[in-house]
N, CA, C and O atoms as a GROMACS GRO file, in nm:
protein
  592
    1MET      N    1   1.060   0.448  -0.288
    1MET     CA    2   0.918   0.394  -0.264
    1MET      C    3   0.876   0.418  -0.130
    1MET      O    4   0.930   0.389  -0.024
    2ILE      N    5   0.779   0.472  -0.154
    2ILE     CA    6   0.645   0.522  -0.008
    2ILE      C    7   0.607   0.415   0.020
    2ILE      O    8   0.577   0.320  -0.052
    3THR      N    9   0.605   0.436   0.182
    3THR     CA   10   0.579   0.291   0.242
    3THR      C   11   0.475   0.325   0.360
    3THR      O   12   0.479   0.424   0.433
    4ALA      N   13   0.386   0.227   0.362
    4ALA     CA   14   0.308   0.216   0.493
    4ALA      C   15   0.324   0.352   0.574
    4ALA      O   16   0.263   0.457   0.552
    5LYS      N   17   0.430   0.326   0.682
    5LYS     CA   18   0.421   0.414   0.774
    5LYS      C   19   0.473   0.554   0.702
    5LYS      O   20   0.501   0.643   0.782
    6GLU      N   21   0.481   0.568   0.634
    6GLU     CA   22   0.484   0.742   0.582
    6GLU      C   23   0.332   0.817   0.519
    6GLU      O   24   0.308   0.935   0.496
    7ILE      N   25   0.234   0.676   0.499
    7ILE     CA   26   0.146   0.738   0.458
    7ILE      C   27   0.020   0.720   0.577
    7ILE      O   28  -0.092   0.771   0.581
    8MET      N   29   0.061   0.663   0.632
    8MET     CA   30  -0.082   0.592   0.730
    8MET      C   31  -0.139   0.679   0.879
    8MET      O   32  -0.065   0.731   0.963
    9SER      N   33  -0.222   0.678   0.880
    9SER     CA   34  -0.298   0.768   1.001
    9SER      C   35  -0.219   0.740   1.119
    9SER      O   36  -0.177   0.625   1.128
   10GLU      N   37  -0.193   0.811   1.201
   10GLU     CA   38  -0.116   0.740   1.372
   10GLU      C   39  -0.226   0.768   1.477
   10GLU      O   40  -0.221   0.718   1.589
   11GLU      N   41  -0.341   0.861   1.431
   11GLU     CA   42  -0.455   0.859   1.524
   11GLU      C   43  -0.546   0.731   1.523
   11GLU      O   44  -0.586   0.741   1.407
   12VAL      N   45  -0.571   0.684   1.543
   12VAL     CA   46  -0.623   0.561   1.541
   12VAL      C   47  -0.754   0.555   1.632
   12VAL      O   48  -0.747   0.576   1.753
   13ILE      N   49  -0.863   0.527   1.572
   13ILE     CA   50  -0.970   0.544   1.634
   13ILE      C   51  -1.041   0.382   1.669
   13ILE      O   52  -1.105   0.306   1.596
   14THR      N   53  -1.008   0.373   1.779
   14THR     CA   54  -1.060   0.189   1.770
   14THR      C   55  -1.208   0.156   1.876
   14THR      O   56  -1.253   0.221   1.970
   15VAL      N   57  -1.259   0.019   1.806
   15VAL     CA   58  -1.371  -0.015   1.919
   15VAL      C   59  -1.326  -0.116   1.968
   15VAL      O   60  -1.238  -0.162   1.895
   16THR      N   61  -1.350  -0.196   2.088
   16THR     CA   62  -1.411  -0.303   2.135
   16THR      C   63  -1.479  -0.426   2.077
   16THR      O   64  -1.528  -0.422   1.964
   17LYS      N   65  -1.481  -0.533   2.150
   17LYS     CA   66  -1.605  -0.609   2.081
   17LYS      C   67  -1.692  -0.638   2.210
   17LYS      O   68  -1.755  -0.741   2.232
   18ASN      N   69  -1.682  -0.527   2.290
   18ASN     CA   70  -1.795  -0.504   2.384
   18ASN      C   71  -1.887  -0.357   2.331
   18ASN      O   72  -1.979  -0.313   2.400
   19THR      N   73  -1.846  -0.299   2.210
   19THR     CA   74  -1.887  -0.184   2.211
   19THR      C   75  -2.004  -0.200   2.152
   19THR      O   76  -2.014  -0.277   2.056
   20SER      N   77  -2.117  -0.126   2.203
   20SER     CA   78  -2.238  -0.102   2.122
   20SER      C   79  -2.290  -0.114   1.991
   20SER      O   80  -2.272  -0.009   1.929
   21ILE      N   81  -2.347  -0.201   1.925
   21ILE     CA   82  -2.421  -0.092   1.772
   21ILE      C   83  -2.385   0.020   1.779
   21ILE      O   84  -2.293   0.084   1.728
   22LYS      N   85  -2.527   0.055   1.898
   22LYS     CA   86  -2.562   0.218   1.869
   22LYS      C   87  -2.411   0.281   1.890
   22LYS      O   88  -2.372   0.376   1.823
   23ASP      N   89  -2.350   0.234   1.966
   23ASP     CA   90  -2.210   0.385   1.988
   23ASP      C   91  -2.120   0.360   1.850
   23ASP      O   92  -2.029   0.435   1.814
   24LEU      N   93  -2.157   0.251   1.785
   24LEU     CA   94  -2.041   0.220   1.684
   24LEU      C   95  -2.087   0.281   1.561
   24LEU      O   96  -2.014   0.332   1.475
   25SER      N   97  -2.236   0.271   1.558
   25SER     CA   98  -2.357   0.380   1.453
   25SER      C   99  -2.281   0.514   1.476
   25SER      O  100  -2.204   0.570   1.398
   26ASP      N  101  -2.322   0.558   1.615
   26ASP     CA  102  -2.258   0.704   1.607
   26ASP      C  103  -2.141   0.723   1.579
   26ASP      O  104  -2.112   0.839   1.551
   27MET      N  105  -2.056   0.642   1.577
   27MET     CA  106  -1.900   0.721   1.577
   27MET      C  107  -1.820   0.688   1.421
   27MET      O  108  -1.711   0.728   1.379
   28PHE      N  109  -1.933   0.592   1.355
   28PHE     CA  110  -1.908   0.586   1.174
   28PHE      C  111  -1.970   0.765   1.133
   28PHE      O  112  -1.918   0.842   1.054
   29ILE      N  113  -2.079   0.786   1.206
   29ILE     CA  114  -2.147   0.910   1.148
   29ILE      C  115  -2.061   1.050   1.188
   29ILE      O  116  -2.049   1.145   1.111
   30LYS      N  117  -1.983   1.041   1.369
   30LYS     CA  118  -1.954   1.128   1.349
   30LYS      C  119  -1.782   1.128   1.310
   30LYS      O  120  -1.712   1.228   1.324
   31HIS      N  121  -1.739   1.018   1.268
   31HIS     CA  122  -1.581   1.029   1.221
   31HIS      C  123  -1.586   1.000   1.075
   31HIS      O  124  -1.470   1.013   1.033
   32LYS      N  125  -1.634   0.979   1.016
   32LYS     CA  126  -1.661   0.953   0.890
   32LYS      C  127  -1.578   0.860   0.799
   32LYS      O  128  -1.547   0.874   0.680
   33VAL      N  129  -1.542   0.740   0.904
   33VAL     CA  130  -1.471   0.647   0.801
   33VAL      C  131  -1.520   0.499   0.752
   33VAL      O  132  -1.624   0.454   0.799
   34ASN      N  133  -1.448   0.426   0.662
   34ASN     CA  134  -1.500   0.301   0.685
   34ASN      C  135  -1.455   0.215   0.779
   34ASN      O  136  -1.559   0.155   0.806
   35GLY      N  137  -1.408   0.189   0.817
   35GLY     CA  138  -1.383   0.089   0.957
   35GLY      C  139  -1.340   0.097   1.066
   35GLY      O  140  -1.231   0.137   1.026
   36PHE      N  141  -1.326   0.096   1.185
   36PHE     CA  142  -1.219   0.070   1.316
   36PHE      C  143  -1.196  -0.075   1.337
   36PHE      O  144  -1.254  -0.179   1.306
   37PRO      N  145  -1.073  -0.038   1.410
   37PRO     CA  146  -1.004  -0.194   1.463
   37PRO      C  147  -1.033  -0.215   1.545
   37PRO      O  148  -1.048  -0.127   1.630
   38VAL      N  149  -1.061  -0.366   1.575
   38VAL     CA  150  -1.128  -0.419   1.735
   38VAL      C  151  -1.003  -0.492   1.826
   38VAL      O  152  -0.943  -0.598   1.809
   39LEU      N  153  -0.994  -0.396   1.921
   39LEU     CA  154  -0.888  -0.443   2.000
   39LEU      C  155  -0.931  -0.507   2.128
   39LEU      O  156  -1.035  -0.465   2.179
   40ASP      N  157  -0.872  -0.595   2.182
   40ASP     CA  158  -0.882  -0.690   2.268
   40ASP      C  159  -0.852  -0.636   2.382
   40ASP      O  160  -0.777  -0.539   2.370
   41ASP      N  161  -0.895  -0.672   2.526
   41ASP     CA  162  -0.850  -0.618   2.659
   41ASP      C  163  -0.691  -0.572   2.631
   41ASP      O  164  -0.653  -0.457   2.650
   42ASP      N  165  -0.612  -0.671   2.587
   42ASP     CA  166  -0.483  -0.600   2.577
   42ASP      C  167  -0.472  -0.503   2.481
   42ASP      O  168  -0.352  -0.477   2.486
   43GLY      N  169  -0.520  -0.430   2.395
   43GLY     CA  170  -0.501  -0.337   2.311
   43GLY      C  171  -0.415  -0.410   2.193
   43GLY      O  172  -0.325  -0.365   2.121
   44LEU      N  173  -0.482  -0.554   2.202
   44LEU     CA  174  -0.411  -0.574   2.054
   44LEU      C  175  -0.501  -0.635   1.930
   44LEU      O  176  -0.594  -0.713   1.953
   45LEU      N  177  -0.464  -0.592   1.793
   45LEU     CA  178  -0.579  -0.621   1.775
   45LEU      C  179  -0.657  -0.780   1.703
   45LEU      O  180  -0.602  -0.889   1.687
   46THR      N  181  -0.756  -0.751   1.682
   46THR     CA  182  -0.864  -0.931   1.686
   46THR      C  183  -0.935  -0.950   1.595
   46THR      O  184  -0.988  -1.061   1.583
   47GLY      N  185  -0.964  -0.812   1.470
   47GLY     CA  186  -1.058  -0.816   1.400
   47GLY      C  187  -1.090  -0.635   1.348
   47GLY      O  188  -1.040  -0.538   1.405
   48ILE      N  189  -1.167  -0.629   1.251
   48ILE     CA  190  -1.228  -0.514   1.249
   48ILE      C  191  -1.349  -0.491   1.206
   48ILE      O  192  -1.409  -0.584   1.152
   49VAL      N  193  -1.414  -0.360   1.220
   49VAL     CA  194  -1.554  -0.354   1.184
   49VAL      C  195  -1.610  -0.268   1.077
   49VAL      O  196  -1.573  -0.152   1.087
   50THR      N  197  -1.670  -0.286   1.002
   50THR     CA  198  -1.684  -0.180   0.913
   50THR      C  199  -1.800  -0.173   0.881
   50THR      O  200  -1.886  -0.249   0.927
   51GLU      N  201  -1.832  -0.038   0.757
   51GLU     CA  202  -2.018  -0.006   0.761
   51GLU      C  203  -2.049  -0.082   0.696
   51GLU      O  204  -2.172  -0.067   0.696
   52LYS      N  205  -2.014  -0.210   0.596
   52LYS     CA  206  -2.040  -0.314   0.546
   52LYS      C  207  -2.100  -0.384   0.674
   52LYS      O  208  -2.220  -0.405   0.691
   53ASN      N  209  -2.003  -0.416   0.758
   53ASN     CA  210  -2.089  -0.533   0.863
   53ASN      C  211  -2.185  -0.484   0.937
   53ASN      O  212  -2.268  -0.556   0.993
   54LEU      N  213  -2.180  -0.316   0.945
   54LEU     CA  214  -2.317  -0.262   1.030
   54LEU      C  215  -2.436  -0.266   0.936
   54LEU      O  216  -2.549  -0.252   0.980
   55ILE      N  217  -2.416  -0.284   0.821
   55ILE     CA  218  -2.509  -0.259   0.726
   55ILE      C  219  -2.580  -0.422   0.684
   55ILE      O  220  -2.701  -0.431   0.662
   56GLU      N  221  -2.505  -0.523   0.679
   56GLU     CA  222  -2.590  -0.604   0.656
   56GLU      C  223  -2.652  -0.692   0.752
   56GLU      O  224  -2.730  -0.784   0.726
   57GLN      N  225  -2.599  -0.646   0.900
   57GLN     CA  226  -2.669  -0.646   0.970
   57GLN      C  227  -2.845  -0.650   0.951
   57GLN      O  228  -2.915  -0.736   1.004
   58ASN      N  229  -2.891  -0.551   0.875
   58ASN     CA  230  -2.998  -0.529   0.892
   58ASN      C  231  -3.073  -0.556   0.777
   58ASN      O  232  -3.181  -0.502   0.757
   59LYS      N  233  -3.016  -0.645   0.693
   59LYS     CA  234  -3.038  -0.706   0.539
   59LYS      C  235  -3.130  -0.801   0.588
   59LYS      O  236  -3.115  -0.841   0.703
   60ASN      N  237  -3.249  -0.856   0.501
   60ASN     CA  238  -3.370  -0.953   0.520
   60ASN      C  239  -3.247  -1.107   0.549
   60ASN      O  240  -3.144  -1.156   0.502
   61LEU      N  241  -3.362  -1.132   0.672
   61LEU     CA  242  -3.300  -1.265   0.680
   61LEU      C  243  -3.370  -1.416   0.603
   61LEU      O  244  -3.484  -1.462   0.608
   62HIS      N  245  -3.247  -1.462   0.535
   62HIS     CA  246  -3.291  -1.516   0.435
   62HIS      C  247  -3.327  -1.669   0.453
   62HIS      O  248  -3.232  -1.737   0.415
   63ILE      N  249  -3.459  -1.766   0.509
   63ILE     CA  250  -3.513  -1.864   0.504
   63ILE      C  251  -3.410  -1.992   0.452
   63ILE      O  252  -3.367  -1.994   0.337
   64PRO      N  253  -3.387  -2.062   0.518
   64PRO     CA  254  -3.274  -2.165   0.397
   64PRO      C  255  -3.427  -2.310   0.386
   64PRO      O  256  -3.511  -2.366   0.457
   65THR      N  257  -3.370  -2.304   0.230
   65THR     CA  258  -3.497  -2.408   0.171
   65THR      C  259  -3.503  -2.547   0.258
   65THR      O  260  -3.408  -2.580   0.329
   66VAL      N  261  -3.618  -2.622   0.246
   66VAL     CA  262  -3.611  -2.707   0.332
   66VAL      C  263  -3.701  -2.841   0.268
   66VAL      O  264  -3.789  -2.794   0.196
   67ILE      N  265  -3.707  -2.989   0.271
   67ILE     CA  266  -3.743  -3.062   0.233
   67ILE      C  267  -3.841  -3.161   0.312
   67ILE      O  268  -3.784  -3.242   0.387
   68ALA      N  269  -3.958  -3.165   0.306
   68ALA     CA  270  -3.999  -3.269   0.440
   68ALA      C  271  -4.009  -3.381   0.407
   68ALA      O  272  -4.130  -3.399   0.408
   69LEU      N  273  -3.940  -3.510   0.366
   69LEU     CA  274  -3.970  -3.694   0.371
   69LEU      C  275  -4.001  -3.737   0.504
   69LEU      O  276  -3.941  -3.710   0.607
   70PHE      N  277  -4.128  -3.826   0.483
   70PHE     CA  278  -4.182  -3.883   0.559
   70PHE      C  279  -4.173  -3.791   0.717
   70PHE      O  280  -4.220  -3.678   0.709
   71ASP      N  281  -4.137  -3.817   0.803
   71ASP     CA  282  -4.145  -3.745   0.940
   71ASP      C  283  -4.011  -3.656   0.942
   71ASP      O  284  -4.016  -3.607   1.054
   72ALA      N  285  -3.919  -3.618   0.894
   72ALA     CA  286  -3.772  -3.602   0.857
   72ALA      C  287  -3.778  -3.446   0.773
   72ALA      O  288  -3.858  -3.423   0.682
   73VAL      N  289  -3.698  -3.367   0.813
   73VAL     CA  290  -3.653  -3.207   0.770
   73VAL      C  291  -3.547  -3.222   0.722
   73VAL      O  292  -3.448  -3.266   0.780
   74ILE      N  293  -3.559  -3.173   0.573
   74ILE     CA  294  -3.376  -3.187   0.532
   74ILE      C  295  -3.356  -3.068   0.467
   74ILE      O  296  -3.404  -3.030   0.361
   75TYR      N  297  -3.235  -2.979   0.585
   75TYR     CA  298  -3.246  -2.866   0.484
   75TYR      C  299  -3.125  -2.875   0.365
   75TYR      O  300  -3.020  -2.940   0.360
   76LEU      N  301  -3.170  -2.807   0.301
   76LEU     CA  302  -3.081  -2.806   0.147
   76LEU      C  303  -2.974  -2.706   0.129
   76LEU      O  304  -2.900  -2.705   0.030
   77GLU      N  305  -2.968  -2.613   0.236
   77GLU     CA  306  -2.867  -2.504   0.256
   77GLU      C  307  -2.782  -2.524   0.425
   77GLU      O  308  -2.818  -2.593   0.521
   78SER      N  309  -2.683  -2.453   0.413
   78SER     CA  310  -2.634  -2.465   0.535
   78SER      C  311  -2.703  -2.411   0.654
   78SER      O  312  -2.741  -2.295   0.666
   79GLY      N  313  -2.714  -2.501   0.736
   79GLY     CA  314  -2.784  -2.437   0.880
   79GLY      C  315  -2.693  -2.394   0.918
   79GLY      O  316  -2.725  -2.337   1.022
   80LYS      N  317  -2.638  -2.387   0.909
   80LYS     CA  318  -2.463  -2.252   1.017
   80LYS      C  319  -2.462  -2.144   0.958
   80LYS      O  320  -2.432  -2.048   1.029
   81LYS      N  321  -2.494  -2.114   0.812
   81LYS     CA  322  -2.541  -2.004   0.772
   81LYS      C  323  -2.619  -1.905   0.810
   81LYS      O  324  -2.596  -1.784   0.818
   82PHE      N  325  -2.778  -2.010   0.847
   82PHE     CA  326  -2.895  -1.908   0.883
   82PHE      C  327  -2.835  -1.907   1.041
   82PHE      O  328  -2.878  -1.805   1.096
   83GLU      N  329  -2.776  -1.962   1.104
   83GLU     CA  330  -2.764  -1.933   1.238
   83GLU      C  331  -2.700  -1.779   1.242
   83GLU      O  332  -2.727  -1.675   1.302
   84GLU      N  333  -2.606  -1.820   1.149
   84GLU     CA  334  -2.488  -1.711   1.177
   84GLU      C  335  -2.585  -1.549   1.107
   84GLU      O  336  -2.559  -1.435   1.147
   85GLU      N  337  -2.680  -1.579   1.012
   85GLU     CA  338  -2.793  -1.444   1.003
   85GLU      C  339  -2.821  -1.397   1.100
   85GLU      O  340  -2.794  -1.283   1.135
   86VAL      N  341  -2.912  -1.520   1.192
   86VAL     CA  342  -2.989  -1.478   1.301
   86VAL      C  343  -2.877  -1.426   1.393
   86VAL      O  344  -2.948  -1.352   1.462
   87LYS      N  345  -2.790  -1.415   1.427
   87LYS     CA  346  -2.709  -1.378   1.517
   87LYS      C  347  -2.673  -1.275   1.495
   87LYS      O  348  -2.658  -1.196   1.588
   88HIS      N  349  -2.637  -1.224   1.313
   88HIS     CA  350  -2.616  -1.051   1.295
   88HIS      C  351  -2.728  -0.985   1.318
   88HIS      O  352  -2.722  -0.868   1.356
   89LEU      N  353  -2.866  -1.057   1.296
   89LEU     CA  354  -2.967  -0.969   1.286
   89LEU      C  355  -3.061  -0.926   1.438
   89LEU      O  356  -3.166  -0.878   1.482
   90ASN      N  357  -2.963  -0.970   1.461
   90ASN     CA  358  -3.030  -0.962   1.637
   90ASN      C  359  -2.876  -0.899   1.770
   90ASN      O  360  -2.859  -0.870   1.889
   91ALA      N  361  -2.805  -0.911   1.645
   91ALA     CA  362  -2.643  -0.836   1.729
   91ALA      C  363  -2.686  -0.711   1.787
   91ALA      O  364  -2.767  -0.644   1.723
   92THR      N  365  -2.640  -0.665   1.909
   92THR     CA  366  -2.609  -0.600   2.016
   92THR      C  367  -2.471  -0.533   2.032
   92THR      O  368  -2.450  -0.412   2.040
   93LEU      N  369  -2.417  -0.592   2.035
   93LEU     CA  370  -2.239  -0.518   2.039
   93LEU      C  371  -2.144  -0.566   1.873
   93LEU      O  372  -2.180  -0.615   1.766
   94VAL      N  373  -2.070  -0.539   1.904
   94VAL     CA  374  -1.952  -0.519   1.788
   94VAL      C  375  -1.911  -0.702   1.752
   94VAL      O  376  -1.904  -0.763   1.645
   95LYS      N  377  -1.890  -0.747   1.903
   95LYS     CA  378  -1.860  -0.861   1.846
   95LYS      C  379  -1.937  -0.989   1.812
   95LYS      O  380  -1.882  -1.099   1.802
   96ASP      N  381  -2.065  -0.968   1.797
   96ASP     CA  382  -2.182  -0.997   1.696
   96ASP      C  383  -2.151  -1.012   1.561
   96ASP      O  384  -2.186  -1.115   1.503
   97ILE      N  385  -2.065  -0.888   1.476
   97ILE     CA  386  -2.069  -0.831   1.360
   97ILE      C  387  -1.944  -0.829   1.295
   97ILE      O  388  -1.918  -0.844   1.176
   98TYR      N  389  -1.849  -0.801   1.424
   98TYR     CA  390  -1.718  -0.790   1.317
   98TYR      C  391  -1.636  -0.894   1.275
   98TYR      O  392  -1.646  -1.004   1.329
   99THR      N  393  -1.521  -0.867   1.148
   99THR     CA  394  -1.469  -0.965   1.102
   99THR      C  395  -1.317  -0.976   1.161
   99THR      O  396  -1.233  -0.885   1.159
  100PRO      N  397  -1.301  -1.103   1.211
  100PRO     CA  398  -1.203  -1.142   1.294
  100PRO      C  399  -1.053  -1.169   1.198
  100PRO      O  400  -0.942  -1.178   1.251
  101ASP      N  401  -1.080  -1.180   1.038
  101ASP     CA  402  -0.955  -1.222   0.950
  101ASP      C  403  -0.980  -1.093   0.899
  101ASP      O  404  -1.070  -1.064   0.820
  102VAL      N  405  -0.874  -0.998   0.960
  102VAL     CA  406  -0.835  -0.867   0.909
  102VAL      C  407  -0.715  -0.893   0.824
  102VAL      O  408  -0.621  -0.955   0.873
  103VAL      N  409  -0.708  -0.844   0.681
  103VAL     CA  410  -0.579  -0.780   0.656
  103VAL      C  411  -0.494  -0.693   0.696
  103VAL      O  412  -0.539  -0.580   0.676
  104THR      N  413  -0.381  -0.694   0.747
  104THR     CA  414  -0.258  -0.592   0.757
  104THR      C  415  -0.199  -0.624   0.716
  104THR      O  416  -0.177  -0.736   0.670
  105VAL      N  417  -0.122  -0.485   0.720
  105VAL     CA  418   0.012  -0.482   0.639
  105VAL      C  419   0.130  -0.424   0.785
  105VAL      O  420   0.093  -0.371   0.890
  106ALA      N  421   0.270  -0.456   0.742
  106ALA     CA  422   0.364  -0.407   0.829
  106ALA      C  423   0.429  -0.240   0.781
  106ALA      O  424   0.445  -0.203   0.664
  107PRO      N  425   0.448  -0.184   0.866
  107PRO     CA  426   0.489  -0.071   0.860
  107PRO      C  427   0.585  -0.031   0.706
  107PRO      O  428   0.552   0.062   0.632
  108GLU      N  429   0.691  -0.110   0.682
  108GLU     CA  430   0.724  -0.118   0.539
  108GLU      C  431   0.682  -0.164   0.417
  108GLU      O  432   0.755  -0.180   0.319
  109THR      N  433   0.566  -0.185   0.424
  109THR     CA  434   0.504  -0.223   0.294
  109THR      C  435   0.479  -0.109   0.214
  109THR      O  436   0.464   0.000   0.270
  110SER      N  437   0.473  -0.119   0.106
  110SER     CA  438   0.503  -0.033  -0.034
  110SER      C  439   0.354  -0.016  -0.085
  110SER      O  440   0.275  -0.106  -0.112
  111ILE      N  441   0.332   0.135  -0.093
  111ILE     CA  442   0.224   0.198  -0.125
  111ILE      C  443   0.157   0.100  -0.222
  111ILE      O  444   0.040   0.066  -0.204
  112HIS      N  445   0.228   0.057  -0.321
  112HIS     CA  446   0.178  -0.023  -0.442
  112HIS      C  447   0.075  -0.170  -0.386
  112HIS      O  448  -0.041  -0.205  -0.406
  113GLU      N  449   0.182  -0.221  -0.318
  113GLU     CA  450   0.113  -0.365  -0.256
  113GLU      C  451   0.005  -0.324  -0.170
  113GLU      O  452  -0.086  -0.404  -0.151
  114ILE      N  453   0.001  -0.196  -0.109
  114ILE     CA  454  -0.146  -0.189  -0.009
  114ILE      C  455  -0.274  -0.146  -0.098
  114ILE      O  456  -0.391  -0.182  -0.083
  115ALA      N  457  -0.215  -0.054  -0.198
  115ALA     CA  458  -0.318  -0.050  -0.338
  115ALA      C  459  -0.387  -0.204  -0.373
  115ALA      O  460  -0.504  -0.242  -0.374
  116SER      N  461  -0.296  -0.252  -0.393
  116SER     CA  462  -0.334  -0.406  -0.504
  116SER      C  463  -0.424  -0.469  -0.351
  116SER      O  464  -0.538  -0.511  -0.370
  117LEU      N  465  -0.387  -0.471  -0.258
  117LEU     CA  466  -0.437  -0.583  -0.147
  117LEU      C  467  -0.606  -0.503  -0.107
  117LEU      O  468  -0.707  -0.568  -0.081
  118MET      N  469  -0.596  -0.323  -0.112
  118MET     CA  470  -0.699  -0.298  -0.152
  118MET      C  471  -0.799  -0.332  -0.260
  118MET      O  472  -0.914  -0.370  -0.237
  119ALA      N  473  -0.739  -0.313  -0.390
  119ALA     CA  474  -0.859  -0.333  -0.500
  119ALA      C  475  -0.883  -0.463  -0.488
  119ALA      O  476  -1.002  -0.482  -0.462
  120GLU      N  477  -0.782  -0.620  -0.499
  120GLU     CA  478  -0.804  -0.726  -0.501
  120GLU      C  479  -0.933  -0.806  -0.400
  120GLU      O  480  -1.010  -0.894  -0.437
  121LYS      N  481  -0.927  -0.759  -0.301
  121LYS     CA  482  -0.999  -0.808  -0.177
  121LYS      C  483  -1.110  -0.693  -0.167
  121LYS      O  484  -1.197  -0.734  -0.091
  122SER      N  485  -1.135  -0.586  -0.205
  122SER     CA  486  -1.226  -0.501  -0.196
  122SER      C  487  -1.257  -0.443  -0.094
  122SER      O  488  -1.364  -0.414  -0.041
  123ILE      N  489  -1.145  -0.428  -0.069
  123ILE     CA  490  -1.128  -0.347   0.101
  123ILE      C  491  -1.077  -0.170   0.111
  123ILE      O  492  -1.008  -0.120   0.023
  124HIS      N  493  -1.118  -0.107   0.210
  124HIS     CA  494  -1.099   0.030   0.211
  124HIS      C  495  -1.048   0.114   0.338
  124HIS      O  496  -1.034   0.236   0.343
  125SER      N  497  -1.016  -0.013   0.476
  125SER     CA  498  -0.906   0.030   0.545
  125SER      C  499  -0.837  -0.078   0.558
  125SER      O  500  -0.891  -0.189   0.549
  126ILE      N  501  -0.696  -0.062   0.581
  126ILE     CA  502  -0.596  -0.167   0.622
  126ILE      C  503  -0.522  -0.104   0.747
  126ILE      O  504  -0.454  -0.002   0.742
  127PRO      N  505  -0.549  -0.192   0.880
  127PRO     CA  506  -0.448  -0.167   0.966
  127PRO      C  507  -0.282  -0.210   0.939
  127PRO      O  508  -0.240  -0.317   0.894
  128VAL      N  509  -0.213  -0.102   0.979
  128VAL     CA  510  -0.116  -0.136   0.977
  128VAL      C  511  -0.057  -0.157   1.123
  128VAL      O  512  -0.083  -0.083   1.218
  129VAL      N  513   0.056  -0.311   1.130
  129VAL     CA  514   0.046  -0.328   1.275
  129VAL      C  515   0.209  -0.400   1.274
  129VAL      O  516   0.257  -0.445   1.170
  130ASP      N  517   0.266  -0.400   1.374
  130ASP     CA  518   0.365  -0.482   1.418
  130ASP      C  519   0.306  -0.587   1.497
  130ASP      O  520   0.220  -0.548   1.577
  131GLY      N  521   0.331  -0.713   1.496
  131GLY     CA  522   0.261  -0.794   1.527
  131GLY      C  523   0.138  -0.829   1.492
  131GLY      O  524   0.097  -0.877   1.386
  132LYS      N  525   0.049  -0.782   1.653
  132LYS     CA  526  -0.085  -0.803   1.669
  132LYS      C  527  -0.096  -0.608   1.691
  132LYS      O  528  -0.181  -0.526   1.655
  133LYS      N  529   0.009  -0.597   1.750
  133LYS     CA  530   0.013  -0.424   1.823
  133LYS      C  531  -0.039  -0.292   1.678
  133LYS      O  532   0.020  -0.281   1.570
  134ILE      N  533  -0.103  -0.249   1.702
  134ILE     CA  534  -0.186  -0.137   1.576
  134ILE      C  535  -0.051  -0.005   1.603
  134ILE      O  536  -0.010   0.056   1.702
  135LEU      N  537  -0.020  -0.006   1.479
  135LEU     CA  538   0.068   0.111   1.458
  135LEU      C  539  -0.019   0.261   1.397
  135LEU      O  540   0.021   0.377   1.408
  136GLY      N  541  -0.152   0.211   1.329
  136GLY     CA  542  -0.210   0.317   1.224
  136GLY      C  543  -0.311   0.235   1.163
  136GLY      O  544  -0.333   0.114   1.178
  137ILE      N  545  -0.381   0.336   1.079
  137ILE     CA  546  -0.426   0.261   0.941
  137ILE      C  547  -0.419   0.352   0.819
  137ILE      O  548  -0.377   0.467   0.806
  138ILE      N  549  -0.470   0.270   0.737
  138ILE     CA  550  -0.456   0.373   0.605
  138ILE      C  551  -0.612   0.322   0.534
  138ILE      O  552  -0.664   0.210   0.525
  139GLY      N  553  -0.661   0.466   0.489
  139GLY     CA  554  -0.796   0.438   0.415
  139GLY      C  555  -0.714   0.479   0.253
  139GLY      O  556  -0.597   0.499   0.220
  140LYS      N  557  -0.862   0.477   0.170
  140LYS     CA  558  -0.868   0.508   0.014
  140LYS      C  559  -0.813   0.623   0.003
  140LYS      O  560  -0.754   0.651  -0.102
  141LEU      N  561  -0.821   0.721   0.117
  141LEU     CA  562  -0.769   0.889   0.083
  141LEU      C  563  -0.602   0.889   0.150
  141LEU      O  564  -0.509   0.969   0.133
  142ASP      N  565  -0.610   0.795   0.210
  142ASP     CA  566  -0.416   0.764   0.229
  142ASP      C  567  -0.343   0.740   0.131
  142ASP      O  568  -0.244   0.802   0.095
  143ILE      N  569  -0.429   0.573   0.050
  143ILE     CA  570  -0.371   0.628  -0.092
  143ILE      C  571  -0.347   0.670  -0.190
  143ILE      O  572  -0.267   0.621  -0.270
  144ILE      N  573  -0.410   0.765  -0.205
  144ILE     CA  574  -0.439   0.897  -0.313
  144ILE      C  575  -0.321   0.965  -0.273
  144ILE      O  576  -0.205   0.982  -0.310
  145LYS      N  577  -0.411   1.001  -0.167
  145LYS     CA  578  -0.240   1.136  -0.123
  145LYS      C  579  -0.113   1.068  -0.139
  145LYS      O  580  -0.044   1.094  -0.237
  146GLY      N  581  -0.084   1.002  -0.072
  146GLY     CA  582   0.046   0.924  -0.131
  146GLY      C  583   0.055   0.917  -0.295
  146GLY      O  584   0.162   0.966  -0.332
  147LEU      N  585  -0.004   0.883  -0.375
  147LEU     CA  586   0.030   0.870  -0.492
  147LEU      C  587   0.035   0.991  -0.607
  147LEU      O  588   0.068   0.994  -0.726
  148ALA      N  589  -0.026   1.108  -0.492
  148ALA     CA  590  -0.017   1.242  -0.589
  148ALA      C  591   0.104   1.266  -0.587
  148ALA      O  592   0.149   1.362  -0.650
   0.00000   0.00000   0.00000
């Protein structure tokens, strides 16, 4: 059985929450990867930032639908979602756009489990961790090479 530790890339390029969006964009262009693990000040995994996060930052802002009733304004949609969209639109740092709930695998996870996770959750990069310590990362190409 092929495992994560056999197919993972051990040289992992990471960012921090304070990496600028400009630097992040340059890193995507330079390294041609789908995402970067986000590490905290202690070097532990705290999330992931992907090309999708960066692209979503530039989507059109959706203004929530409201009803004016007497002197009150009633939002028909979540005000919190609108606040998050404004935050993404004005993002200048990774901490404004990254995904804190990152899917990870252990070094012993089988390649078939990893492929299933990628397919089910529509993700392209999965960090390999021991607790919160990052050991490597697996991308779609790593899966293809491992199955070949």
